[in-house]
Residue frames relative to the residue before (quaternion, step in Angstrom):
aa qw qx qy qz dx dy dz
M 1.0000 0.0000 0.0000 0.0000 0.00 0.00 0.00
K 0.2412 -0.7730 0.5679 0.1477 3.51 -0.96 0.85
P 0.3074 -0.7737 0.5255 0.1753 3.59 -0.48 1.12
N 0.3652 -0.6860 0.5825 0.2383 3.56 -1.18 0.78
K 0.2637 -0.8163 0.4896 0.1563 3.57 0.00 1.31
D 0.6080 0.5550 -0.3722 0.4287 3.69 1.06 -0.58
V 0.6867 0.4547 -0.3177 0.4699 3.55 0.90 -0.91
I 0.6087 0.5447 -0.3680 0.4444 3.65 0.95 -0.69
L 0.6786 0.4753 -0.3031 0.4709 3.60 0.86 -0.90
L 0.6172 0.5399 -0.3444 0.4571 3.58 1.05 -0.72
Y 0.6522 0.4898 -0.3232 0.4799 3.66 0.90 -0.82
M 0.6152 0.5611 -0.3234 0.4496 3.51 1.01 -0.85
A 0.6805 0.4861 -0.2672 0.4787 3.56 0.85 -1.02
R 0.6660 0.5079 -0.3188 0.4437 3.60 0.85 -0.99
K 0.7452 0.3978 -0.2185 0.4886 3.66 1.04 -0.73
G 0.4602 -0.7140 0.4255 0.3120 3.50 1.33 -0.07
L 0.4390 0.7216 -0.4139 0.3394 3.53 1.24 0.58
S 0.3094 -0.7256 0.5884 0.1776 3.59 -0.98 0.82
R 0.6823 -0.4426 0.3784 0.4421 3.54 -1.36 0.11
Q 0.6469 0.5186 -0.3267 0.4537 3.54 0.98 -0.91
D 0.6249 0.5352 -0.3512 0.4469 3.64 0.99 -0.70
I 0.6431 0.5166 -0.3047 0.4761 3.61 1.00 -0.77
I 0.6440 0.5066 -0.3163 0.4780 3.54 0.93 -0.96
D 0.6846 0.4782 -0.3130 0.4524 3.62 0.76 -0.90
A 0.6893 0.4770 -0.2785 0.4688 3.66 0.93 -0.91
S 0.7659 0.3841 -0.2101 0.4709 3.66 0.93 -0.77
D 0.3119 -0.7592 0.4990 0.2780 3.58 1.20 -0.40
L 0.3839 0.7021 -0.5009 0.3300 3.60 1.09 0.78
P 0.4982 -0.5941 0.5065 0.3773 3.66 -1.10 0.46
P 0.6364 -0.5410 0.4025 0.3745 3.61 -1.14 0.68
R 0.6695 0.5054 -0.3300 0.4330 3.63 0.81 -0.80
T 0.6425 0.5212 -0.3303 0.4544 3.59 1.05 -0.74
L 0.6664 0.4766 -0.3109 0.4817 3.56 0.95 -0.73
A 0.5784 0.5506 -0.3674 0.4768 3.57 1.10 -0.64
D 0.6538 0.5075 -0.3109 0.4673 3.64 0.88 -0.89
V 0.6532 0.4904 -0.3361 0.4689 3.61 0.89 -0.81
L 0.6990 0.4605 -0.2806 0.4698 3.64 0.88 -0.92
A 0.6273 0.5156 -0.3456 0.4704 3.56 1.24 -0.17
G 0.5018 -0.6694 0.3981 0.3763 3.50 1.43 -0.18
K 0.4138 0.6979 -0.4943 0.3119 3.66 1.11 0.33
S 0.6104 -0.5709 0.4061 0.3696 3.54 -1.12 0.66
T 0.0730 -0.8235 0.5616 -0.0332 3.52 -0.94 0.87
R 0.5759 -0.5679 0.4510 0.3775 3.64 -1.21 0.32
P 0.6003 -0.5791 0.4115 0.3673 3.53 -1.12 0.66
K 0.6230 0.5522 -0.3513 0.4285 3.63 0.98 -0.78
T 0.6303 0.5354 -0.3225 0.4604 3.59 1.10 -0.83
L 0.6814 0.4891 -0.2828 0.4652 3.53 0.84 -0.97
G 0.5991 0.5653 -0.3412 0.4528 3.51 1.10 -0.70
K 0.6577 0.5054 -0.3024 0.4696 3.57 0.94 -0.85
V 0.6480 0.5045 -0.3157 0.4754 3.57 0.99 -0.75
A 0.6359 0.5259 -0.3113 0.4713 3.54 1.04 -0.85
K 0.6540 0.5122 -0.3273 0.4503 3.59 0.90 -0.91
A 0.6581 0.4990 -0.3103 0.4707 3.57 0.96 -0.91
L 0.7097 0.4029 -0.2854 0.5024 3.67 1.02 -0.50
G 0.4173 -0.7273 0.4567 0.2971 3.65 1.24 -0.18
V 0.5807 0.5588 -0.3894 0.4459 3.56 1.02 0.81
D 0.5986 -0.5464 0.4297 0.3980 3.55 -1.32 0.25
P 0.5256 -0.6724 0.4056 0.3274 3.65 -0.75 0.87
A 0.5454 0.6351 -0.3708 0.4020 3.56 1.21 -0.58
K 0.6453 0.5422 -0.2982 0.4481 3.56 1.16 -0.74
L 0.7096 0.4719 -0.2683 0.4493 3.57 1.17 -0.31
V 0.6696 0.5021 -0.3219 0.4427 3.56 1.19 0.00
I 0.4072 -0.6381 0.5758 0.3090 3.53 -1.26 0.40
P 0.4582 -0.6899 0.4797 0.2898 3.63 -0.61 1.00
E 0.5625 -0.5961 0.4551 0.3480 3.60 -1.08 0.76
G 0.7730 0.3274 -0.2748 0.4687 3.50 -1.07 0.79
V 0.6297 0.4980 -0.3200 0.5031 3.60 1.29 -0.19
A 0.3029 -0.7595 0.5465 0.1814 3.62 -0.62 1.09
K 0.0198 0.7711 -0.6335 0.0607 3.57 -1.05 0.83
């Protein structure tokens, strides 16, 4: 799955959450979150943890297949 880093950063900003807040809430290693925020492909489970920490549907955080970004 390809995360939409711009959307994730927008949700973080709207909710006033830092990277550390997401790490703490999702129990992800800092490097994994850095990869997600860099837009690198990630596992659905990882994206689900980020979505849960943000309080949003995971589908809102992905770039649909076939869409160039």
